[in-house]
N, C-alpha and C positions, 0 to 999 in steps of 0.2 A: 296247403300241402306242398306245392312247389314254391320256391322262393326266387326272388330276383337276385341272381348271383352278383350282378354288377353293383347294385346299391348296397348289398350286404357284404361286399368284399372286406376282408380283414384290414383295418386301417393301420395296424402295427405288425411287426414281425411276430410270427407264431412262436409261442413258447414250446420248446422241444421237450418231449417226454423222455424219461430215462429208458435206455436200452443197454442190456449187459454187454460189456466190451468183448466178452468171449463168445458171443452168439452172433451167427449170421442172420441176415434178414432175407428170406427167400421169396422171390416174386415170380408168379406165373402170369405171363402176358399173352393175351389171345387177340389176334387181329380180326377185323371185319372181313366180309367177303361173301355174304349171302350163303347160298347152298354149298359153296366151297368150304364152309366151316366144317364139313364132314372130315376134311383132312385133319384138323385139330382134334376133333372128337376121336377119330380112329387112332391118331398118334397117342393120345392119352389113354386110350383103351389098351394099347400095347404096353404102355408104362405100367398100368394097373396089373396087367397079366404077368409081366416080367418081374416086378418088384414087390408083389404081394397084393392082398385083397383090401388093404386099408384104404379108406376113402381118399381120393386125390387131395382134397382140401387140407387134410391133416399134415401135409408135408410143405405147405406154403403159408408164410405169414400174411401174404396179400395176393389176391387174384385180381388182375385188371383185364377187362374185356370190352371191346368196342363192337357194336352192331351184333352180328352173329356170334362173335366172341363174347359179347356181353351176356347173351342168352346162355351160352355154355358156362360162363363164369357163375352166373346166378344159379344154374342147376347144380353145379358142383358144390356151391357154397351151402346148400341145404342137405348135402350128403347123397345127392343123386349119383348112381354109379355111371361109369362111362358107357356101359351097355344101354342104360336108359337114355343117355345123351345121344348115342348113335341111333337109337330107335326113334327119337324125336326127329332127327334129320331124315331118317328113312320113311317114316309113316307120315308125320305132319308136314315134312318138307315137300312131299308129293302134292299135298293139298295147297300149300302156300305157293309153290312153284309148279304150276300145271304144265302139261306138254307144250313145247314150243311149236309154232305153226309149221306144218309139214309141206306146205306149198307156198309159192311166191305171192299169190293173191292174199292169203291169210296173213302172211308175214307183212305185206304192205299195209293191210288194215290195222294190224297191231302197231306198226310203226307210226301211222298217221294218228291213231288214238293217243299214242304216247306224247304227242305235241300238246295235248290239252288235259289229259288225265294220267294218273299213275298207271303203270303197266299191270300191277297186281292188285288183288282184292285184299285190302288190309284186314277185313273181317276174319279171313281164314287164319292169319297170324294171331290176331287178337284172341280168337276162340282157343287156339292151341296153347297160347301162353296162360290163359285163365285156367285151362284144364290142368296144366302142369304145375302152376304155382298156387292156384287157389287163392286164399286170402292171406297168404304169408306176406309179411312186411320186410323191407330191406334190413331192418335191424335184427331180424332173426337169423341172418347169415352167420355161419360159424367163423370163417376167416374175415379179414379186412377185405373190402371190395372197393374197386375204383371203376366206375362205368361212365365214360364220356358220352355226351350228347351235345346238341346246341339248340338254342331257343330263337324263335322268330316272334314278332316281326322286327325286332331290333338287332338281330344277329348277335346274341349273347351266348358265350360258352357256358355250358352246364356240366358239372362232374358230380354224379351221384356217388356218395360215400357212406360207408357204415360209420357208426358213432365211436370210432377208435381214438378220437381226440375230442377234447372239450369244445373245440370250435365247431364241430360237426353236429349241429343241434337239430336239424330239420329232416334230413333225408331218411332217417331210420323209420319214420312213420309212413313212408311211401310204399304202396303195394308193389311187390316184385314184378308183377305182370306189367305194370305201368312203366317201371324202369326199363324192362326188356323191350317193351313196345316203343319207348322213346328212343333208345339207342339204336334200334333196328329200323327206324322209319327212313329208309334210303330215298332221297329225292329222286323223282321220276319213276321209282318202282313202287313205293308205298306212300299212302297218305300220312301226314304227320299226326301226332297225338295232341289234340287240343285239351288244355287244362282249363276247367271251369272253376271259379269264376274269373280267373286272372286273364283269360283270353290268349295266353301264351301257347305257341305251338312248338312241340318238341320234335326234333328231327335227328337223323343218324349222326352219331359222333364221328363216323368215318370221314366226314367232310373235312375235319381238322385234325383228327387223331385216329386214323384207321389202325395204326400200330400204337397202342396206348402205353408202350414201355416207358417213355419219358414222363408221362403223366404220373405213373406209379412211382418212378424214382424220385421225382420232385416231391410227391406226397410223403414218401419215406423220409427223405432228408429234412423236410420241414416239420414233420410230426415227431421225429425221434432224434436223439443225439448220436446218429450213426456216422461212421466214416464210409468213404466210397468202397474201401476194401471189404467191409462187412456185407455189402449188398450183392446178392447173387440172383441172376435172372435166367429163367427158361422162357424164351420167347418163341411162339409158334405162329407162323404166317399161313396164309391161305393161297398164296400165289401172287407175285408182284412183278410183272414184266414191264420193261421200259416201253413207253408209248412213242412210236416214231411218227413224226409229222414231216410231210414233204414241204418244199419251199413255198408252194402256193398256200398251204395251211399256215405255215409259220408267219408269212407276211400278209395273210388274209384278214378278213373281218370276222364278225360274230359267227356267221354260218360256218366258216372255215375252222373256227376254234370251238366247235361244238363238243370236242373231246377234251376240252380244257379241264373239266372236273376230274376225269380219269387221270390226266397228267398230274394234277395237283395231288391226288391221292397216292400216286406212285411216289412222288417226290417226298411227301410227308412221311410215308412209310419207310422209305429208304433212309431219309435223314434221321428219323427217330432211332433206327438201329445203329447208324453211324455214331450219333451223339452218345447213345448208351454205352457202346463199346469204347468210345474215347474216354468217357468218365470212369467206367468201372474196369476197363481192360477186357480184351476179347475172351480171356479165360473165365471171367465172371459174368459174361453175357452171351449165352449160348442160344443160337437162332436156328430154327428149322422151318423150311417152307418148301412147297412143291417146286419141281424143276420147271424149265421154260415151257415145255409142252403143256403141262397142266396149268400153268399160270395164265394161259390164254382162254381158259374156260370162263364163260360168262357167269356172273353171279346168280343168274336165274336158270342156268342150264343144268337141270336136275340129272338128266340121263348121262351126259358126259362126266359130270362130277362123280356120280356113283360108278361109272365105268373105269375111271382112271385114279381118282384120289385115294380110295381106301388102300389100294396096293402101293401107291406112292408113299403114303404115310407109314406103312409097314416097312418099306425099304429104307426110308429116312430114319426110322427108329433103329433098325438093325445096324445101320452105319454109325449112329451116334449114341447108342445106349451106354457105352463106357463113359461118355462125357457127362451124362446126366444121372448116373447111378447114385451119386452122393446126395442128390436132392431127396431121394427116397429112403435113405438109411435110418432116419429117425423122424419122429413126429414133432411138430412145433407146439409151443404152449398156446393156451386160449388167448384170444384178443381181449382188449379192454372194451367195456360196455358202459359208456358214460351216461347214457340215457335209456337204453333198452335193457330188458331183463333177460 
């Protein structure tokens, strides 16, 4: 079912498929961020309400999503309404992200447990994904999908893709819930998804592509004879604040650098946005994310996420709706299906 991406990497340059010169290629890119994904869901709900009731996926040639963004991308790809996506975060999110400890002793126990075991119960997430996606396969998605993850024990990059190119032969047979579970298995928070019989363990794509915008752009340029000018991106983040380290941490050892993963995720997210805007121009890569106050919300802090982020998303949409209106003015054609029906 899952393949070894390193061994099966394409040995030659990919043959680019035809794309009409008078058509744009619209990408919706959704960042990871745990329960903070409610920002993206609420932002898209505002889009759906303002620009019509047509399913979101019908306006984008490709949807890319990492971690929580991957779950939203998969939901949208089968025609799930934004109301349903918001409901997933509100109802299932409470089960996946239980109440944080209310006293210092409980908080200390949780912290100590996190040194040896993931903070959260992966079974809650798995049950929720199976309930939402059932037995649907990745190949059943209506738009093109790009879902980053990575594999252990050899630290290999994995990108789940629909069969919109002849080279993408394997992923379309993967159950959607497994794709979602793989991209959302955040280290220290959730147990990875082990694939039998290969023994590979799939983990959160946010480790290397929390903002999947460049993964989607590279896929578009390698799969189709597109120009940079034809690609248009709506990128939605979940909060990305700079991580400040003091001198002791900067020049310290392993313990002092325990926040290095967070720092790396910030840098990759920020860099992906900068690269995309450099390639396409800022007018063709439009980015929305929560402000600094909301960016500090922990990815498992359900209560503060729902207290601040829905209204932040509404405000961001109100300020930027004139910039994104053109994405929703017409529907895009159906994608290629080289192996799925």
